[in-house]
C-alpha positions as CSV (number, residue, x, y, z in Angstrom):
1,M,83.9,16.1,-19.1
2,L,87.3,15.4,-16.6
3,L,87.9,17.5,-13.5
4,P,91.4,19.0,-13.2
5,A,92.0,16.2,-10.5
6,Q,90.8,12.8,-13.4
7,A,92.9,14.5,-15.6
8,D,96.2,14.4,-13.7
9,T,95.5,10.5,-12.7
10,V,94.4,10.1,-16.3
11,A,98.0,11.7,-17.7
12,G,99.5,10.4,-14.9
13,D,98.6,6.7,-16.0
14,A,99.0,7.1,-19.3
15,M,102.7,8.8,-18.7
16,K,103.5,5.3,-16.0
17,S,102.8,2.8,-19.0
18,Y,104.9,4.9,-21.3
19,L,107.6,4.9,-18.9
20,Q,107.6,1.3,-18.2
21,S,107.1,-0.3,-21.1
22,H,109.7,1.1,-22.1
23,V,112.3,0.3,-18.9
24,E,111.2,-3.1,-19.7
25,L,112.5,-2.9,-23.5
26,L,115.8,-1.3,-21.9
27,V,116.1,-3.6,-19.4
28,V,115.7,-6.5,-22.4
29,M,118.0,-5.4,-24.4
30,L,121.4,-4.6,-21.5
31,I,120.6,-8.4,-20.5
32,A,120.9,-8.9,-24.7
33,L,123.9,-7.3,-24.4
34,F,125.7,-8.3,-21.2
35,V,125.1,-11.7,-22.1
36,A,126.4,-11.4,-26.0
37,A,129.3,-9.4,-24.0
38,Q,130.2,-12.7,-21.9
39,P,129.9,-16.3,-23.4
40,K,130.9,-17.6,-20.5
41,L,127.8,-16.0,-19.1
42,Y,125.5,-17.0,-22.1
43,D,126.8,-21.1,-21.5
44,Y,126.2,-21.0,-18.3
45,V,122.6,-20.3,-19.1
46,A,122.5,-21.7,-22.0
47,G,123.9,-25.2,-20.6
48,R,126.8,-25.4,-22.5
49,P,130.5,-26.8,-21.3
50,E,132.8,-23.1,-20.7
51,P,134.4,-22.1,-23.8
52,D,137.9,-23.7,-22.4
53,V,136.3,-26.6,-21.7
54,R,134.7,-26.5,-25.6
55,L,138.4,-26.3,-26.6
56,I,140.5,-29.0,-24.7
57,T,137.5,-31.1,-25.8
58,A,137.6,-30.1,-29.9
59,A,141.1,-30.5,-30.2
60,N,140.9,-33.7,-28.9
61,S,138.1,-35.0,-31.0
62,H,139.6,-33.2,-34.7
63,D,136.8,-30.4,-34.6
64,A,138.9,-28.1,-36.1
65,D,135.3,-26.0,-36.4
66,G,134.7,-26.2,-32.6
67,V,138.5,-24.9,-31.3
68,R,137.7,-21.8,-34.0
69,E,134.1,-21.7,-31.7
70,A,135.5,-21.7,-28.5
71,L,138.2,-19.4,-29.0
72,R,136.1,-17.1,-30.7
73,D,134.3,-17.6,-27.2
74,G,136.9,-16.2,-24.8
75,A,138.2,-19.6,-24.7
76,Y,141.6,-19.6,-22.3
77,L,144.5,-21.4,-25.9
78,E,147.2,-22.4,-22.4
79,Y,143.7,-24.3,-20.8
80,R,144.6,-27.3,-19.1
81,D,142.5,-29.8,-18.5
82,D,142.3,-32.4,-15.3
83,S,145.3,-34.6,-16.5
84,G,147.6,-31.3,-16.6
85,E,146.8,-31.1,-21.0
86,T,146.6,-28.2,-22.8
87,P,144.7,-28.6,-26.7
88,L,147.7,-28.0,-28.3
89,I,149.2,-31.3,-26.5
90,A,145.6,-32.9,-27.3
91,A,146.0,-31.8,-30.8
92,A,149.5,-33.2,-30.9
93,R,148.8,-36.5,-29.5
94,T,145.3,-37.5,-31.6
95,G,147.6,-36.7,-34.2
96,D,146.0,-33.2,-36.7
97,A,148.3,-31.6,-37.7
98,A,145.8,-28.4,-39.1
99,I,144.7,-27.9,-35.2
100,V,148.1,-28.0,-33.6
101,S,149.1,-25.6,-36.7
102,Q,145.8,-23.2,-36.0
103,L,146.9,-23.0,-32.2
104,L,150.4,-22.5,-33.2
105,S,149.1,-19.7,-35.7
106,L,147.4,-18.3,-32.5
107,G,150.5,-17.9,-30.4
108,S,149.7,-21.6,-28.4
109,D,153.2,-22.0,-25.9
110,I,154.9,-24.9,-28.0
111,N,156.8,-25.7,-25.0
112,A,153.8,-25.9,-22.3
113,D,154.3,-29.4,-20.4
114,D,151.1,-31.1,-18.4
115,G,153.2,-30.8,-15.0
116,R,154.8,-34.4,-15.9
117,G,157.4,-32.8,-18.1
118,R,155.3,-34.7,-20.8
119,T,154.9,-31.5,-23.7
120,A,153.5,-31.8,-27.8
121,M,156.7,-32.9,-29.1
122,S,156.9,-35.7,-26.4
123,F,153.1,-37.2,-26.7
124,A,153.9,-36.7,-30.8
125,E,157.1,-38.9,-30.7
126,M,154.9,-41.4,-28.1
127,F,152.3,-42.0,-30.4
128,Q,154.3,-41.8,-34.0
129,Q,152.2,-38.6,-35.2
130,D,155.4,-38.1,-37.3
131,D,153.7,-35.1,-39.2
132,V,152.9,-33.4,-35.8
133,V,156.7,-34.1,-34.9
134,R,158.1,-32.0,-38.1
135,L,155.8,-29.0,-37.1
136,L,157.0,-28.7,-33.9
137,V,160.4,-29.1,-35.0
138,Q,159.5,-26.5,-37.5
139,H,157.8,-24.4,-35.4
140,G,160.7,-24.4,-32.9
141,A,159.8,-27.2,-30.1
142,R,162.3,-28.3,-27.7
143,P,163.4,-32.2,-28.4
144,V,162.8,-34.7,-26.0
145,M,165.5,-35.8,-24.2
146,P,166.1,-39.6,-25.1
147,P,165.9,-41.8,-21.4
148,A,169.5,-42.1,-19.8
149,P,171.2,-45.3,-20.0
150,K,170.8,-48.0,-17.6
151,D,173.7,-49.5,-16.2
152,D,173.3,-52.6,-16.3
153,C,175.1,-55.0,-13.7
154,A,173.8,-58.2,-15.3
155,A,176.5,-57.5,-18.5
156,E,180.1,-59.4,-18.3
157,D,181.9,-56.2,-18.5
158,N,180.7,-55.8,-15.3
159,P,180.1,-58.1,-13.2
160,A,178.1,-58.5,-9.6
161,P,180.4,-58.1,-6.2
162,P,180.5,-61.6,-5.0
163,L,178.2,-60.8,-1.6
164,L,175.7,-59.9,-4.3
165,A,176.3,-62.1,-6.7
166,R,173.3,-65.1,-7.1
167,S,173.8,-68.7,-6.8
């Protein structure tokens, strides 16, 4: 037979064990909810690049599924890599009209530049990505300005001054 003091100890131990197991379960559940709500934390824990980096990598690699996944995980649509490229610029440069269309439909800035004045349109024209150029024009991209004509001093109509003329 248990004495009252022993009964209190047994009941206390049972209660302590019960609470401890439920607290552990609650902590595991809270961690799972937090990680699910924080894709960047999950990426860090899993050793994957952040969604922004995955987005630009997918846009560069013709990986439409990767673009969707990165955006679902919270990637910034206007993220810029070290060279200043946005995902739209990367997709336009590589000629991936499907990804360009996908990014435009989500609201990507069609006239964003890379910090040196080069836009998705200028890259598409530079790399002769005709389908992408047409798509960008349809969506209202600003045209690329042609280079200014150079002043050609060697032309016969505009001879060099006598002091600068070469012999």
